[in-house]
C-alpha positions as CSV (number, residue, x, y, z in Angstrom):
1,M,-252.1,-24.6,140.1
2,G,-253.2,-21.1,140.8
3,A,-256.2,-19.2,139.4
4,I,-257.4,-15.7,138.9
5,I,-260.5,-15.2,141.1
6,G,-261.4,-11.6,140.3
7,E,-260.5,-8.0,139.8
8,S,-261.5,-4.6,141.1
9,L,-261.0,-1.0,139.9
10,K,-259.5,1.5,142.2
11,K,-259.2,4.8,140.3
12,I,-260.3,6.2,136.9
13,N,-258.9,9.5,135.5
14,A,-259.9,10.7,132.0
15,V,-259.4,14.0,130.2
16,R,-260.5,15.3,126.8
17,E,-259.1,18.4,125.2
18,K,-259.4,19.6,121.6
19,L,-259.2,16.7,119.1
20,E,-256.1,16.7,116.9
21,P,-256.7,16.3,113.1
22,K,-254.6,13.1,112.9
23,L,-254.8,11.2,116.1
24,K,-252.6,8.3,117.3
25,I,-254.0,6.3,120.2
26,A,-251.4,4.5,122.4
27,N,-252.5,1.9,124.9
28,N,-250.3,0.4,127.7
29,I,-250.7,-1.7,130.8
30,V,-248.2,-2.3,133.5
31,I,-248.1,-4.1,136.8
32,K,-247.2,-1.6,139.5
33,D,-247.1,-3.8,142.7
34,V,-247.6,-7.4,143.8
35,Y,-248.5,-8.3,147.4
36,I,-250.4,-10.7,149.6
37,K,-253.7,-9.5,151.0
38,D,-256.7,-10.9,152.8
39,L,-259.7,-11.3,150.5
40,F,-263.0,-12.0,152.2
41,V,-265.2,-14.6,150.7
42,G,-268.3,-14.5,152.9
43,A,-267.1,-14.3,156.5
44,Q,-263.9,-16.2,155.7
45,A,-260.7,-14.4,154.9
46,E,-258.4,-16.0,152.3
47,K,-254.8,-15.0,151.5
48,V,-254.5,-14.1,147.8
49,L,-252.1,-12.1,145.7
50,A,-253.1,-8.7,144.5
51,F,-251.5,-7.5,141.3
52,D,-252.0,-3.7,141.1
53,Y,-251.9,-2.4,137.6
54,L,-252.2,0.8,135.6
55,F,-253.8,0.9,132.2
56,T,-253.3,4.0,130.1
57,S,-254.8,5.1,126.8
58,N,-253.1,8.3,125.4
59,Y,-254.8,10.2,122.6
60,G,-252.1,12.0,120.6
61,E,-249.9,14.7,122.2
62,T,-252.6,16.9,123.6
63,T,-256.1,15.4,122.9
64,G,-256.5,13.5,126.2
65,H,-256.0,10.3,128.1
66,I,-257.8,7.6,130.1
67,N,-256.0,6.1,133.1
68,I,-257.4,3.2,135.0
69,E,-255.9,1.7,138.2
70,G,-257.0,-1.6,139.5
71,S,-256.1,-5.0,141.0
72,V,-256.3,-8.6,139.8
73,F,-256.6,-11.2,142.5
74,Y,-254.9,-14.6,142.3
75,R,-255.2,-17.7,144.5
76,D,-252.6,-20.4,145.0
77,T,-250.9,-22.2,147.8
78,Q,-249.3,-20.0,150.5
79,D,-245.8,-21.2,149.5
80,K,-246.4,-20.2,145.8
81,L,-247.8,-16.9,146.8
82,N,-244.7,-16.2,148.9
83,K,-242.4,-17.2,146.0
84,I,-244.2,-14.9,143.6
85,V,-244.0,-11.9,145.9
86,E,-240.3,-12.5,146.7
87,S,-239.5,-12.7,143.0
88,W,-241.4,-9.4,142.5
89,K,-239.6,-7.7,145.4
90,T,-236.2,-8.9,144.1
91,N,-236.3,-8.1,140.4
92,Q,-239.8,-6.5,139.6
93,N,-240.4,-9.4,137.3
94,L,-243.0,-12.2,136.9
95,S,-243.0,-15.5,135.1
96,Q,-245.0,-15.7,131.9
97,E,-247.2,-18.4,133.5
98,I,-248.4,-15.7,136.0
99,A,-248.0,-12.5,134.1
100,L,-249.9,-13.3,130.9
101,P,-253.2,-14.3,132.5
102,V,-253.0,-11.5,135.0
103,L,-252.2,-8.8,132.3
104,N,-255.0,-10.2,130.1
105,K,-257.5,-10.1,132.9
106,A,-256.5,-6.5,133.7
107,L,-256.6,-5.5,130.0
108,E,-260.0,-7.0,129.6
109,A,-261.4,-5.2,132.7
110,S,-259.8,-1.9,131.7
111,Q,-260.8,-1.9,128.0
112,V,-264.4,-2.5,128.8
113,Q,-264.3,0.6,131.0
114,A,-262.2,2.6,128.6
115,I,-264.6,2.1,125.7
116,N,-267.5,3.4,127.9
117,I,-265.4,6.4,129.1
118,A,-264.2,7.3,125.6
119,T,-267.8,7.2,124.4
120,Q,-268.9,9.6,127.2
121,L,-266.0,12.0,126.5
122,K,-266.6,11.8,122.7
123,L,-263.1,10.3,122.1
124,P,-262.5,7.6,119.6
125,M,-262.6,4.1,121.1
126,P,-259.2,3.0,122.4
127,V,-259.6,-0.4,120.7
128,R,-260.6,-1.1,117.1
129,M,-264.1,-2.6,116.8
130,P,-265.3,-4.8,114.0
131,V,-267.0,-3.0,111.1
132,F,-269.3,-4.1,108.3
133,K,-268.0,-3.6,104.7
134,A,-269.7,-4.1,101.4
135,G,-268.3,-6.9,99.4
136,G,-269.1,-9.1,96.4
137,S,-270.8,-8.1,93.2
138,T,-273.9,-6.4,94.8
139,Q,-274.1,-3.1,96.7
140,E,-276.8,-4.5,99.0
141,V,-275.8,-5.4,102.5
142,K,-278.1,-7.9,104.2
143,G,-276.0,-8.7,107.2
144,A,-272.5,-9.6,108.3
145,E,-270.8,-12.0,110.5
146,D,-267.9,-11.5,112.8
147,T,-266.4,-14.6,114.5
148,Q,-263.5,-15.1,116.7
149,E,-261.9,-18.1,118.4
150,V,-261.7,-18.0,122.2
151,E,-260.0,-20.3,124.5
152,A,-262.2,-21.4,127.4
153,P,-260.6,-21.3,130.9
154,A,-259.5,-24.7,132.3
155,P,-261.4,-25.8,135.4
156,E,-258.8,-24.6,137.9
157,T,-257.1,-21.8,135.9
158,H,-258.2,-18.7,134.2
159,K,-256.6,-18.1,130.8
160,E,-257.4,-15.3,128.4
161,G,-256.4,-15.3,124.8
162,G,-255.1,-12.6,122.5
163,E,-253.1,-9.5,122.9
164,A,-254.1,-5.9,122.4
165,P,-252.0,-3.8,120.0
166,A,-249.7,-1.3,121.7
167,E,-251.0,1.5,119.5
168,Q,-253.4,2.1,116.7
169,P,-254.1,5.1,114.5
170,S,-257.6,6.5,114.4
171,E,-259.7,6.3,111.2
């Protein structure tokens, strides 16, 4: 069974113009290419799949955007790598078994960078962050708790859980 073994960023492009009064933030991620490449681990080269992707976060019609290009690296047997590449070349499609963990890894790497870039450009964050809210019968806030369930990766595979919303309005 194959496994994601890493990722790398290739290009970041971000622009901020004048903020619109009511802003809609739309996020998208797509795989642009799939190919076999040599990845060096120490002095040894290993054949892996590279999934090139493009993450975009568009801020309204004219406010700005964040574009991040990168690659996710996937290891499996040579036969399976060849089958995945052949399927991609034939119909530009991937099985869910491959696409979901690859897209989730690309999304994770991109969103971490996009949050930092948005902060630097004084844009709203491209993902909604947890917030504290007063509750109960008192107006005093002593603390808050935010928990989430995460699925740990299996020993030989890398699975990420959750999906990002395609778009979100700013608050």
